[in-house]
C-alpha positions as CSV (number, residue, x, y, z in Angstrom):
1,M,-123.8,94.4,11.4
2,M,-123.8,98.0,11.5
3,N,-123.7,98.7,7.8
4,P,-127.1,97.1,6.9
5,I,-128.7,99.1,9.6
6,V,-127.5,102.5,8.5
7,E,-127.7,101.8,4.7
8,E,-131.5,100.7,5.0
9,N,-132.0,103.9,6.9
10,L,-133.9,101.9,9.7
11,I,-132.2,104.1,12.3
12,S,-129.9,107.2,12.1
13,F,-126.4,106.9,14.2
14,K,-127.8,110.0,16.1
15,E,-130.9,107.3,17.2
16,L,-128.4,104.7,17.6
17,E,-126.3,106.7,19.7
18,Q,-129.2,107.6,22.0
19,K,-130.4,104.5,22.4
20,I,-127.0,102.9,23.3
21,F,-126.7,105.9,25.8
22,A,-129.8,105.3,27.3
23,Y,-129.5,101.6,27.8
24,V,-125.9,102.3,29.4
25,C,-127.4,104.9,31.8
26,E,-130.2,102.6,32.6
27,L,-127.7,99.8,33.3
28,G,-125.5,101.9,35.5
29,R,-128.8,102.9,37.7
30,E,-129.5,99.4,38.2
31,I,-126.0,98.3,39.0
32,T,-125.8,101.2,41.2
33,R,-129.2,100.3,43.0
34,I,-127.7,96.5,43.3
35,M,-124.7,97.5,44.9
36,L,-126.2,100.1,47.4
37,E,-128.9,97.5,48.6
38,S,-126.2,95.1,49.2
39,Y,-123.8,96.9,51.0
40,D,-126.9,98.4,53.1
41,R,-127.2,94.3,53.9
42,E,-123.3,93.9,54.8
43,L,-123.9,97.1,57.0
44,A,-127.0,95.2,58.8
45,E,-125.2,92.3,59.0
46,G,-122.3,93.7,60.7
47,R,-123.4,96.2,62.9
48,D,-123.6,96.5,66.7
49,K,-127.4,95.3,67.2
50,K,-127.4,96.6,70.7
51,A,-126.9,99.9,69.5
52,Y,-128.6,100.2,66.2
53,R,-132.2,98.5,66.4
54,G,-133.7,97.7,62.9
55,K,-137.2,99.6,62.3
56,G,-137.6,98.2,58.5
57,S,-136.1,100.2,55.3
58,R,-137.2,103.2,53.2
59,R,-137.1,103.8,49.8
60,T,-135.0,107.1,48.7
61,T,-133.4,108.2,45.4
62,I,-129.9,109.7,44.9
63,K,-128.4,111.8,41.9
64,T,-126.0,110.5,39.7
65,V,-124.5,111.5,36.6
66,Y,-126.4,108.8,34.7
67,G,-129.6,109.7,36.5
68,E,-131.6,109.4,39.6
69,V,-131.5,105.9,41.3
70,E,-134.2,104.7,43.4
71,Y,-133.4,102.1,46.1
72,R,-134.1,101.0,49.6
73,R,-131.9,101.2,52.8
74,R,-132.5,100.3,56.3
75,V,-133.5,102.5,59.1
76,Y,-132.1,102.1,62.7
77,R,-133.1,103.7,66.0
78,T,-130.1,104.6,68.2
79,E,-129.7,107.0,71.2
80,T,-127.5,110.1,70.9
81,E,-125.0,111.0,73.0
82,D,-127.3,113.3,74.8
83,G,-129.7,110.3,75.4
84,Q,-132.4,111.0,73.0
85,S,-133.6,108.8,70.3
86,A,-132.7,109.2,67.0
87,H,-133.3,107.4,63.7
88,V,-130.2,107.0,61.2
89,F,-129.7,105.1,57.7
90,L,-126.0,103.7,58.2
91,L,-126.0,103.3,54.5
92,D,-126.1,107.5,54.5
93,Q,-123.6,107.6,57.1
94,A,-121.0,105.1,55.1
95,M,-121.4,107.0,51.9
96,D,-121.2,110.6,53.4
97,K,-123.7,111.6,50.8
98,F,-126.6,113.6,50.9
99,T,-129.9,111.9,49.6
100,V,-132.4,113.9,47.3
101,E,-134.7,114.4,50.3
102,E,-132.0,115.7,52.4
103,I,-130.9,118.3,49.4
104,N,-134.4,119.4,48.8
105,L,-134.5,120.3,52.9
106,M,-131.2,122.1,52.4
107,C,-132.2,124.0,49.5
108,V,-134.8,125.7,51.8
109,F,-131.7,127.5,53.7
110,E,-129.6,127.7,50.0
111,G,-127.5,130.8,49.7
112,Q,-125.9,130.2,53.4
113,D,-123.0,129.2,54.5
114,R,-122.7,125.5,56.4
115,K,-122.7,127.2,59.9
116,S,-125.5,129.4,59.3
117,M,-127.4,126.5,57.8
118,I,-126.8,124.4,60.9
119,A,-127.9,127.2,63.0
120,D,-131.1,127.7,61.1
121,I,-132.0,123.9,60.8
122,K,-131.9,123.8,64.7
123,N,-133.9,126.7,65.2
124,V,-136.5,125.3,62.5
125,I,-136.7,121.5,64.1
126,P,-138.4,122.6,67.4
127,H,-141.4,123.9,65.3
128,I,-141.7,121.0,62.7
129,Q,-144.8,119.1,63.7
130,D,-144.2,115.9,61.2
131,S,-141.7,113.4,62.9
132,D,-140.3,111.9,59.4
133,M,-139.1,115.5,58.8
134,V,-137.7,115.9,62.1
135,E,-135.5,112.8,61.5
136,L,-134.5,114.2,57.9
137,A,-133.6,117.4,59.4
138,R,-131.5,115.5,62.2
139,Q,-129.5,113.6,59.6
140,V,-129.2,116.9,57.7
141,L,-127.7,118.3,60.7
142,G,-125.3,115.1,61.5
143,K,-123.5,115.5,57.8
144,L,-123.4,119.1,57.8
145,E,-121.6,119.1,61.4
146,A,-119.5,116.3,60.1
147,M,-118.3,118.0,56.9
148,S,-115.9,120.9,56.9
149,D,-116.7,124.3,54.8
150,E,-114.5,123.3,51.9
151,E,-116.7,120.1,51.2
152,F,-119.7,122.1,52.0
153,A,-118.9,124.2,48.9
154,E,-118.5,121.2,46.7
155,V,-122.0,120.0,47.3
156,A,-124.5,120.6,44.5
157,M,-127.5,122.6,45.8
158,E,-130.3,121.3,43.3
159,A,-133.5,120.3,44.4
160,A,-135.0,117.8,42.8
161,E,-138.5,118.5,40.8
């Protein structure tokens, strides 16, 4: 099967290798999307419906070794410990990963340690006019506060283009 393709110069081995690699990466992205959305569905069904009120879903992107994966995840309204309303993504919390949007926000404060970043984000929140950006900043804060300095040091701070 392979010999006729190579012998007849229909495609070089390098081109074949690149096509297979691209296909496998595409397949990996699709499998990841399906798994993430399926896990999000499970979390939605098993959540405390009184504590987490469904508010629809949003599209996001996550970076993987085989490329960016775009998927949908559900957003919920809940109350924080101090009684304020907050929007959360149970899938993000369960995965304990930063989304592309979260990494991009963190890159604004790049070069800082975790505690300085937390303080700066808290100082900026009152000045943010966009409610979606405030939600995003609060999500980042929650994840930063939940991780150690060692875990923070392993986060790849590379803004998406």
